[in-house]
C-alpha angles and dihedrals in degrees: 000000000000111000139033125305119248096270092050092045091062085086086084099027098058123034090193089057093046087052090053092050096049089048091054094043093047091239112160115247141142121296108257148175127208115229125197106179142031091247095050090048093051090051091054093044094059090062100033127111118245139269093040136179125230121189135186110236096227138051117302108163091258093302101093096092122091121190108207117201093189143015087259092057091043091053089052088053091052088057090050091055104036103026108027090033091205088168101038129252095337141162112227128225115213111203138184112254111253123212123214141058126316119239129185121210122182121192134182114229134195101191090273112029131055124209109188121208127217112293121249134191120224134193115228104180119082097228135058119273091031093287130142131029124334119263137184087270137302101208145325144201136208138233105037120214114251095022110099130165095277092049087048093055089049090058094048089050092054098036119021105029097052089053092048091046091051095049092048090053089049094055095249099104111199113231125173130027121344109194116197116196102202140188112216100217131179085258093055133267119336126190114245094176145342123224123190092215144052105296119240125250093006094068091059088063097038105047100051087060093050115112097177119088105270093197092054093052096046091050093047090054090062089069125072103249091005091130097051108140093001122136132188112231123202139192121251089237123111125238124200122185126195124193120216110206134189127254116278092023127172096025092040140350133230115224134197097033110145113243119218136189098032095131093047092051095048089047092070111099113255095018129122125185115198123190122231111156103018135118137180118249123173087345093303126113109241135179117267108169148014101280105039111177142000122218119201133184136181128213144159089251135029086246095054092047091046094051092046094050095048090048090053095043088048088066094057119080141167131157115287096011116172124198134164114233100199101065112142090358089127092052090052090054099044092049090049090051096046 
């Protein structure tokens, strides 16, 4: 089997459980409190610092996080969790708000060893300039300036390996992909979340750069110790991924809108179009979800990859299409300034 067992997979399924693991393994993360009722939440909110972060304990398709700028907004969030029950019957994790830049680091694990992949940076908010509500991700790019192999190994030493070691000692060996969503703060990287799968849309920017055999790495991760001495090698090329979302996303999703331009976009050299929320109706490709398509382009520089991906994305259209226009802009600026 590729992937963790049910107990090991709770690291994604329960944020409360993940926090317990991180505390035991001394993995850096945000200060937090676990809240089990609206009344308890309102008591904590009265003395909390703002902005503050409130998270549903369980799985919520990337939408169970509310960043409250004020106590009034936090009280509204408490109603969403405990009165509206938008995410079901859930506990809530109240976290300090971390300042910095997000970084995503996926790693393959065999129950003992950890092989980190290339880091990526994704964009959670729906609108340019990191405005609007959180989504499952509106784009990503890889590599990330300032995070070479040595820095990546340092992060894996501080984040992934302590978790894998703890799970091994507990008899719930972790096999498969361990995704860490991180905030790079002035005090160093801190974990925002763990996923027990390839992260989306980061994977779309990471895997096209991979030069090692992915199948061999995945098969090796199934065996205890199978990744001993293994490394993941990547090309020097840059990859930029842009997500095309449907109208109304993330609050809702329009469906059944005909999509045009797919073949033209995919015909551009170095471009790959992957489907997420699509369907076939009357021989036509139509929208069928919130995040509809991912467009990824490779290039020798972030500027080249970015120009190519937006040229391809511009050929695709459907009613209500949403697309951020600033994906990887900071990478272009930093490389130009270096």
